[in-house]
GUFI-327917 format. One line per 3 residues: their letters; for each residue x, y, z of C-alpha. Coordinates in Angstrom, 1 decimal, m for minus. Example, Ala and Ser with C-alpha at 12.3 -4.5 7.8 and 13.67 -1.06 7.14 Angstrom:
# residues 2
as	12.3 m4.5 7.8  13.7 m1.1 7.1
# end
This chain:
# residues 538
mea	m13.0 27.5 28.6  m11.9 27.8 32.2  m12.2 24.0 32.5
gve	m9.4 23.6 30.0  m11.2 22.5 26.8  m9.4 22.8 23.5
lfh	m11.6 23.6 20.5  m10.5 23.0 16.9  m11.9 21.7 13.5
ddn	m11.0 18.7 11.3  m10.2 18.6 7.6  m13.9 18.6 6.7
gep	m14.6 21.6 8.9  m16.3 19.6 11.6  m15.8 21.3 15.0
yvt	m14.0 19.1 17.8  m13.2 19.6 21.3  m10.6 18.0 23.7
ypv	m11.8 18.1 27.3  m10.7 16.8 30.7  m12.2 13.7 32.2
geh	m10.7 12.7 35.5  m7.0 12.2 35.0  m7.0 12.1 31.2
ret	m8.5 14.1 28.3  m10.9 12.9 25.6  m11.7 14.1 22.2
aav	m15.1 14.2 20.5  m17.1 16.3 18.0  m18.7 19.3 19.7
kak	m22.1 18.0 18.6  m21.4 14.6 20.2  m23.7 13.2 23.0
afr	m20.6 12.5 25.1  m19.6 16.2 25.1  m23.2 17.2 25.7
dwl	m23.2 15.1 28.8  m19.9 16.5 30.0  m21.3 20.1 29.5
arl	m24.3 19.1 31.6  m22.2 17.6 34.3  m19.9 20.8 34.4
hye	m23.0 22.9 34.8  m24.2 20.9 37.7  m20.8 21.0 39.4
rhg	m20.6 24.8 39.1  m24.3 25.7 39.8  m25.8 22.6 41.6
sap	m28.6 22.4 38.9  m29.2 20.7 35.6  m29.2 23.0 32.5
gsq	m32.1 23.3 30.2  m32.0 21.3 27.0  m32.2 24.7 25.0
alq	m29.3 26.1 27.0  m27.2 23.0 26.2  m28.1 23.3 22.5
daq	m27.2 26.9 22.5  m23.9 26.3 24.2  m23.0 23.6 21.7
tvl	m23.9 25.9 18.9  m21.6 28.7 20.2  m18.8 26.2 20.8
rge	m19.1 24.8 17.3  m18.6 28.4 16.0  m15.5 28.9 18.2
gly	m14.0 25.6 17.1  m14.7 26.4 13.4  m13.6 29.9 13.2
kge	m11.1 30.4 16.0  m9.7 27.0 16.4  m6.9 25.5 14.4
rrt	m7.3 22.8 11.8  m6.3 19.3 13.0  m6.7 15.9 11.5
vyv	m8.7 13.5 13.7  m8.0 9.8 13.4  m9.7 6.6 14.3
rla	m7.5 3.9 15.9  m4.4 4.5 13.6  m2.4 7.6 12.8
ehg	1.1 8.6 11.5  3.0 11.7 12.5  6.7 12.5 12.2
ghi	7.7 9.1 10.9  6.0 7.3 13.9  2.8 5.3 13.9
yld	0.3 5.7 16.7  m2.3 3.0 17.8  m5.2 4.1 20.0
lad	m5.7 1.4 22.6  m9.3 2.7 23.2  m9.0 1.9 26.9
epw	m10.4 4.0 29.8  m7.2 5.9 30.4  m7.0 6.9 26.7
rvv	m3.6 5.4 26.3  m1.9 5.3 22.9  1.0 3.2 21.6
eir	3.8 5.1 19.8  5.5 2.8 17.3  9.1 3.8 16.3
pdg	11.8 2.2 14.2  13.5 1.2 17.5  10.5 m0.3 19.1
yev	7.2 0.9 20.7  5.9 2.5 24.0  2.6 3.0 25.6
lag	2.0 6.7 26.3  m0.8 8.8 27.8  m3.0 10.3 25.2
dav	m1.9 13.9 26.1  1.7 12.9 25.3  1.2 12.1 21.6
pvk	0.9 14.7 18.9  m2.3 13.4 17.2  m6.0 13.4 18.0
frr	m8.0 10.3 18.1  m11.8 10.0 18.4  m13.7 6.9 19.4
prg	m16.9 6.1 17.4  m19.5 4.1 19.1  m18.7 0.5 19.2
vlp	m14.9 0.8 19.4  m13.5 m1.8 22.0  m10.3 m1.6 23.9
lpl	m7.1 m3.4 23.2  m4.9 m5.0 25.8  m1.5 m3.8 26.7
pdp	0.8 m5.4 24.2  3.4 m8.0 25.3  6.8 m7.2 23.6
tgs	7.9 m10.9 23.9  5.0 m12.0 21.8  4.9 m13.4 18.2
lde	2.5 m13.0 15.5  3.0 m16.6 14.5  0.7 m17.6 17.3
lld	m2.2 m16.2 15.3  m1.9 m19.2 13.0  m3.4 m21.3 15.8
fln	m6.6 m19.4 15.3  m6.6 m19.3 11.5  m7.8 m22.0 9.1
vdd	m4.9 m21.9 6.6  m3.3 m25.0 5.2  m0.2 m23.7 3.4
hda	2.8 m21.4 3.9  1.6 m18.9 1.2  m1.8 m18.5 2.9
avl	m0.1 m18.0 6.3  2.3 m15.4 4.9  m0.6 m13.5 3.1
alg	m2.9 m13.4 6.1  0.0 m12.2 8.5  1.3 m9.8 5.8
wlv	m2.1 m8.2 5.4  m2.3 m7.4 9.0  1.1 m5.8 9.0
gaf	0.3 m3.9 5.7  m2.9 m2.5 7.4  m0.5 m0.2 9.5
lqh	0.9 1.4 6.2  m0.4 5.0 6.2  0.9 6.2 2.8
ggr	0.4 4.1 m0.3  m2.3 1.6 m1.4  m3.4 m1.3 1.0
ail	m4.5 m4.6 m0.3  m8.0 m5.9 0.0  m8.1 m9.3 1.9
eln	m10.8 m11.8 0.6  m11.5 m15.0 2.5  m13.6 m17.5 0.6
geq	m14.4 m21.0 0.9  m17.3 m23.5 1.3  m19.7 m23.7 4.2
gsa	m17.8 m24.9 7.2  m14.5 m23.3 6.5  m15.0 m20.6 9.1
ktt	m14.7 m17.6 7.0  m16.7 m15.3 9.3  m14.8 m16.4 12.4
qar	m11.4 m16.0 10.7  m12.3 m12.5 9.6  m13.4 m11.6 13.1
vir	m10.1 m13.0 14.5  m8.0 m11.0 12.1  m9.8 m7.8 12.7
rvy	m9.8 m8.3 16.5  m6.0 m8.4 16.7  m5.8 m4.6 16.3
dpc	m9.3 m3.1 15.8  m11.9 m4.8 17.9  m15.4 m3.5 17.8
tvp	m18.9 m4.5 18.8  m19.9 m5.1 15.1  m16.7 m6.4 13.4
lrt	m18.4 m7.5 10.1  m21.2 m5.8 8.2  m23.6 m6.9 5.5
apr	m23.0 m5.4 2.0  m23.8 m1.7 1.9  m27.0 m0.5 0.2
der	m25.4 2.6 m1.2  m22.3 4.7 m1.1  m23.5 6.5 2.1
dlv	m23.4 3.3 4.0  m19.9 2.6 2.7  m18.8 6.2 3.9
iaa	m20.1 5.4 7.4  m18.3 2.1 7.5  m15.0 3.7 6.5
ang	m15.4 6.8 8.7  m16.0 4.8 11.9  m13.4 2.1 11.8
avv	m9.7 1.3 11.0  m10.9 m1.7 8.9  m13.9 m1.9 6.5
afd	m15.2 m5.5 6.7  m18.1 m7.1 4.9  m19.3 m10.6 5.4
nls	m21.0 m13.3 3.2  m20.9 m11.3 m0.1  m22.4 m13.1 m3.1
evk	m21.6 m10.3 m5.5  m20.1 m6.9 m5.7  m21.9 m4.3 m7.9
dwf	m20.0 m1.9 m9.9  m20.5 1.1 m7.7  m19.5 m1.0 m4.7
sdg	m16.4 m2.3 m6.5  m15.3 1.2 m7.4  m15.8 2.5 m3.8
lcr	m13.6 m0.5 m2.5  m11.0 0.3 m5.0  m10.9 3.9 m3.9
lst	m10.6 2.9 m0.2  m7.7 0.5 m1.2  m5.5 2.9 m3.1
ggg	m6.9 6.4 m2.2  m9.7 8.6 m3.4  m12.7 10.4 m2.0
isg	m16.0 8.7 m1.4  m19.1 10.6 m0.4  m22.7 10.2 0.6
rel	m25.5 12.6 1.4  m25.6 13.7 5.1  m28.8 12.4 6.8
ytd	m31.7 14.8 6.9  m30.2 17.2 4.4  m30.7 17.8 0.7
lde	m27.4 19.3 m0.3  m24.8 18.5 2.3  m22.4 15.7 1.8
vvl	m20.3 13.4 4.0  m17.0 13.2 2.3  m14.1 10.9 3.3
daq	m10.8 11.1 1.5  m9.0 8.3 3.1  m7.6 4.8 2.7
rpv	m8.7 1.8 4.7  m7.8 m1.8 4.8  m10.7 m3.9 3.4
llt	m11.7 m7.4 4.5  m14.2 m9.4 2.6  m15.7 m13.0 3.0
gin	m17.8 m15.0 0.6  m18.3 m18.6 m0.6  m16.9 m17.7 m4.0
sva	m14.4 m15.0 m5.0  m16.3 m11.7 m5.6  m13.3 m9.9 m6.9
tns	m14.2 m10.6 m10.5  m13.9 m6.9 m11.6  m10.4 m6.5 m13.0
dlg	m9.8 m3.3 m11.1  m10.9 m4.8 m7.8  m9.0 m8.1 m8.4
drt	m5.9 m6.1 m9.1  m6.0 m4.9 m5.5  m7.1 m8.1 m3.9
isi	m5.3 m10.9 m1.9  m7.5 m14.0 m2.1  m7.2 m16.8 0.3
tlp	m9.3 m20.0 m0.1  m10.0 m21.6 3.3  m10.3 m25.5 3.5
pip	m13.2 m27.1 5.3  m12.6 m27.8 8.9  m13.0 m31.4 9.8
pek	m15.2 m32.2 12.9  m12.3 m33.4 15.0  m10.6 m30.0 14.7
rrt	m13.6 m27.8 15.4  m13.7 m25.7 18.6  m16.6 m24.0 20.3
eae	m16.9 m20.2 20.2  m16.3 m20.1 23.9  m13.1 m22.1 23.7
lwa	m11.8 m20.2 20.7  m12.3 m16.7 22.1  m11.1 m17.6 25.6
afd	m7.8 m18.8 24.1  m7.6 m15.8 21.8  m8.1 m13.4 24.7
aah	m5.3 m15.1 26.6  m3.0 m14.8 23.6  m4.2 m11.3 22.6
prl	m1.5 m9.3 24.4  1.3 m11.5 22.7  m0.5 m11.3 19.3
lgg	m0.5 m7.5 19.5  3.1 m7.3 20.7  4.2 m9.4 17.9
lln	2.3 m7.4 15.4  3.7 m4.1 16.8  7.2 m5.6 16.6
avs	6.8 m6.4 12.9  5.4 m2.8 12.3  8.4 m1.4 14.1
aal	10.7 m3.4 11.8  8.8 m2.2 8.8  9.5 1.4 9.8
ahr	13.1 0.6 10.4  13.8 m1.2 7.1  11.3 0.1 4.6
dav	13.8 2.3 2.8  16.2 m0.6 2.4  13.8 m2.8 0.5
dlp	14.4 m3.1 m3.2  11.9 m5.3 m4.9  13.2 m7.3 m7.9
rkp	10.0 m6.6 m9.6  7.2 m4.1 m8.7  3.7 m5.4 m8.7
rla	0.5 m3.3 m8.3  0.4 m2.1 m4.7  4.2 m2.0 m4.7
dfv	4.3 0.3 m1.6  2.3 m2.2 0.3  4.4 m5.2 m0.7
swv	7.6 m3.3 0.1  6.3 m2.5 3.5  5.5 m6.0 4.4
eaa	8.8 m7.2 3.0  10.4 m4.8 5.3  8.8 m6.5 8.2
gpa	9.8 m9.9 7.1  12.9 m10.3 9.3  10.7 m9.7 12.4
lgw	8.4 m12.4 11.3  11.1 m14.9 10.4  10.6 m14.8 6.7
epg	13.2 m15.0 3.9  13.5 m12.0 1.6  10.9 m12.3 m1.1
dfl	8.6 m14.6 0.7  5.7 m12.1 0.7  6.3 m11.0 m2.8
aaf	6.2 m14.5 m4.1  2.9 m15.3 m2.1  1.4 m12.1 m3.3
eas	2.1 m12.8 m6.9  0.7 m16.3 m6.6  m2.5 m14.9 m5.1
rnn	m2.7 m12.3 m8.0  m2.5 m15.2 m10.5  m5.4 m16.9 m8.9
vdi	m7.4 m13.7 m8.9  m6.7 m13.4 m12.7  m8.0 m16.7 m13.4
vai	m11.1 m16.1 m11.4  m11.7 m12.8 m13.3  m11.2 m14.5 m16.7
esm	m13.5 m17.5 m15.7  m16.2 m15.0 m14.4  m17.1 m14.2 m18.1
pig	m18.2 m16.9 m20.6  m15.9 m15.6 m23.2  m12.8 m16.0 m20.9
pvl	m12.2 m19.7 m21.1  m13.2 m19.9 m24.7  m10.8 m17.1 m25.7
lkf	m8.0 m18.7 m23.9  m8.7 m22.1 m25.7  m8.9 m20.2 m29.0
vqg	m5.7 m18.4 m28.6  m4.0 m21.7 m27.5  m5.0 m23.3 m30.6
lte	m3.6 m20.7 m32.9  m0.8 m21.8 m35.2  0.6 m18.3 m35.3
dqw	1.6 m16.2 m32.3  m0.8 m13.4 m33.3  m4.4 m13.1 m34.6
egt	m5.9 m10.0 m36.1  m9.4 m9.2 m37.2  m12.6 m7.2 m36.5
ase	m14.8 m7.8 m33.4  m17.3 m9.5 m35.6  m14.9 m11.8 m37.0
lla	m13.6 m12.7 m33.5  m17.1 m13.2 m32.2  m17.8 m15.7 m35.1
aln	m14.6 m17.5 m34.3  m15.5 m17.7 m30.6  m19.0 m18.9 m31.4
nea	m17.5 m21.8 m33.4  m15.2 m22.6 m30.5  m17.7 m22.4 m27.8
gea	m20.5 m24.6 m28.9  m24.3 m24.1 m28.7  m24.5 m24.6 m24.8
ttk	m22.1 m21.8 m24.0  m23.4 m19.3 m26.6  m26.9 m19.5 m25.1
dre	m25.6 m18.3 m21.8  m27.2 m14.9 m21.0  m23.8 m13.3 m20.5
wpk	m22.5 m14.5 m23.8  m22.1 m11.5 m26.2  m24.5 m11.5 m29.0
ran	m23.1 m8.4 m30.7  m19.6 m7.3 m31.6  m19.6 m4.2 m29.4
rls	m20.6 m6.3 m26.3  m17.6 m8.5 m27.0  m15.3 m5.6 m27.2
nql	m16.6 m4.3 m23.9  m16.0 m7.6 m22.2  m12.5 m7.9 m23.6
rri	m11.6 m4.5 m22.3  m12.7 m5.6 m18.8  m10.6 m8.7 m18.7
apn	m7.7 m7.5 m20.8  m5.5 m6.9 m17.7  m6.1 m10.4 m16.4
lrq	m5.5 m11.9 m19.8  m2.2 m10.1 m20.0  m1.1 m11.7 m16.7
vgv	m1.6 m15.1 m18.2  0.2 m14.4 m21.4  m2.5 m13.2 m23.8
wvg	m2.3 m9.5 m25.0  m5.4 m7.8 m26.3  m5.0 m4.5 m28.4
wer	m7.0 m2.5 m30.8  m5.8 m0.8 m34.1  m7.2 1.4 m36.7
sgd	m6.4 0.0 m40.2  m7.4 0.5 m43.8  m8.7 3.6 m45.5
aga	m12.0 3.4 m43.7  m10.2 3.2 m40.3  m11.9 0.0 m39.3
rhi	m10.9 m1.0 m35.8  m9.1 m4.4 m35.5  m8.6 m6.5 m32.5
ilt	m5.1 m8.0 m32.1  m4.5 m11.0 m29.9  m0.9 m11.9 m29.1
knk	0.1 m15.0 m27.2  3.3 m15.5 m25.4  4.7 m18.9 m25.0
gaw	6.6 m20.0 m21.9  6.7 m18.6 m18.5  7.2 m14.9 m17.7
drq	10.7 m13.5 m17.0  9.5 m10.3 m15.2  13.0 m8.9 m14.4
eaq	14.0 m9.1 m18.0  10.7 m7.6 m19.1  11.2 m4.7 m16.7
drq	14.7 m4.1 m18.1  13.3 m4.0 m21.6  10.5 m1.6 m20.6
sss	13.1 0.7 m18.9  14.9 0.8 m22.3  11.6 1.7 m23.8
adr	11.0 4.5 m21.2  14.3 6.2 m22.5  12.5 6.6 m25.8
gcr	9.6 8.5 m24.2  7.2 5.8 m23.0  6.4 5.4 m19.4
dda	7.7 2.4 m17.3  5.4 m0.3 m16.0  6.7 m3.4 m14.2
dvs	3.7 m5.5 m15.0  4.9 m6.5 m18.5  5.0 m9.9 m20.3
dda	7.6 m11.5 m22.4  7.2 m11.6 m26.2  6.7 m14.8 m28.0
ddg	9.4 m17.1 m26.7  10.4 m18.8 m30.0  14.1 m18.5 m29.6
sse	14.5 m15.8 m32.1  15.3 m13.1 m29.5  18.2 m15.2 m28.1
ssg	19.5 m16.2 m31.5  19.7 m12.7 m32.7  20.9 m11.2 m29.5
ehv	18.2 m8.6 m29.5  15.4 m8.1 m27.0  11.8 m7.7 m28.2
atg	10.4 m4.7 m26.3  6.8 m4.3 m25.1  4.9 m1.1 m26.1
acc	3.4 1.3 m23.6  1.2 4.2 m24.2  3.2 7.4 m23.9
vcg	0.1 9.2 m22.5  m1.2 6.9 m19.8  1.4 4.1 m19.6
sll	m1.0 1.3 m20.4  0.7 m1.7 m21.8  m0.1 m2.7 m25.4
ppg	0.9 m5.8 m27.4  4.3 m5.8 m29.0  5.0 m5.4 m32.7
rml	3.3 m2.4 m34.1  1.7 1.1 m33.5  m1.5 0.6 m31.5
lce	m4.2 2.8 m30.1  m4.7 2.8 m26.3  m8.4 2.2 m25.4
gcg	m8.0 4.0 m22.1  m7.0 7.4 m23.3  m6.6 7.4 m27.1
gst	m2.8 7.7 m27.1  m0.7 5.4 m29.0  2.8 3.8 m29.1
edp	5.2 2.8 m31.8  7.1 m0.5 m31.6  10.0 0.4 m29.4
r	12.3 m1.8 m31.5
# end
């Protein structure tokens, strides 16, 4: 204590210490090997001898108690933090310097001069001093993107990674062999969170996912061929918030709990965001193959990147500063899922040379592609779309058994023999629920209704002709909210047969008054999610 250590504990009750090292101060868990080594060195400086291992262990045990019961509670961050409206980026360099990003710019400060605590897990690498004259556009020289939307999405995801409150999008890079997916992922992460192991293989269980999230500012997995349900759920919680936990090593009851959000980066040959919930949070970029004449060696690529790194980091921090300055002034004409993330990146648009709405348009286009992938991931998806498109009326109603028989006739023998093709009505209903949000985005509404004296459940398919007019749909939904239903911006137009325009009336979309889920227009329907219902807002 005479040496000037500061003892405290984090949000999970883990004791930490901040202790002097040369001209700066470092932070670590009391049980960490780095602090144990510091204690041994302090003992040697005071007494001229090495302490015994039991003495060191006893000292750490006492200090853990001091930090837990007498120290104050402090949040401990890895790489990124927000405090008082400013964002802090740990450079992870030897002097323990930190960048303070403000609405009017940024400044490199000594670690002791900032109001937040950073720890440095094993493998964290230092960042260069940022060059304020740099531009993030230079990053495109290192990325294999072949259109404007892909470039906007990649740069926007990097800026969005600095958002500390609100969901952050998952970035998925996919493409055939030779499209440099792994290298692109390493480049993107290295801009602001370099580490010795930038990409991991798929985790075996939730404990591995907790470890990856706890020890990095980015969670990145490489060469995924599939995402299991528990893994998909964990990624969703990392994206938009929610606790993930795993059993602590060598214990039976203790858990490692992480209640945090992290930017997520995935790579794979094919899109793995086929789960509707995961796809709803995913930006998907398909990389083209690189022709031989444009390939570079690893040595050439990283030498050029290291030379540009200070300018890239400076350009990124300029964009984040712009986002801080303008985020309250952004008014999206339509609010998609992850609206906070989209608003934040749009606020940074002027610093990146983008026109208002550039990122929103690219984000929505990417979401449409994800919807198609999710629909095509199930054998019933394309068949159902073909069935609905062939309807002479705008609506079909019947039982799950009747719909399964109709789809069997539509599909043909080869498709119905697929192992994933539903053989029973209840399996068809389960698959419909999974892709219902994606179908809605392409103009097909799926709803369920109890009808008749026996209360048989009917499936209702409603198709919407023509392109979406999202703003008009949002206005209609707001009118619906005045009658007691929740608003939701992700709504679709009703059948565009000209009747609405000729009558001067809008056809409203129904929303469950309990959970806000969207339901097909036209009648009272039951919400599969919570059991609530809605009446036709007309």
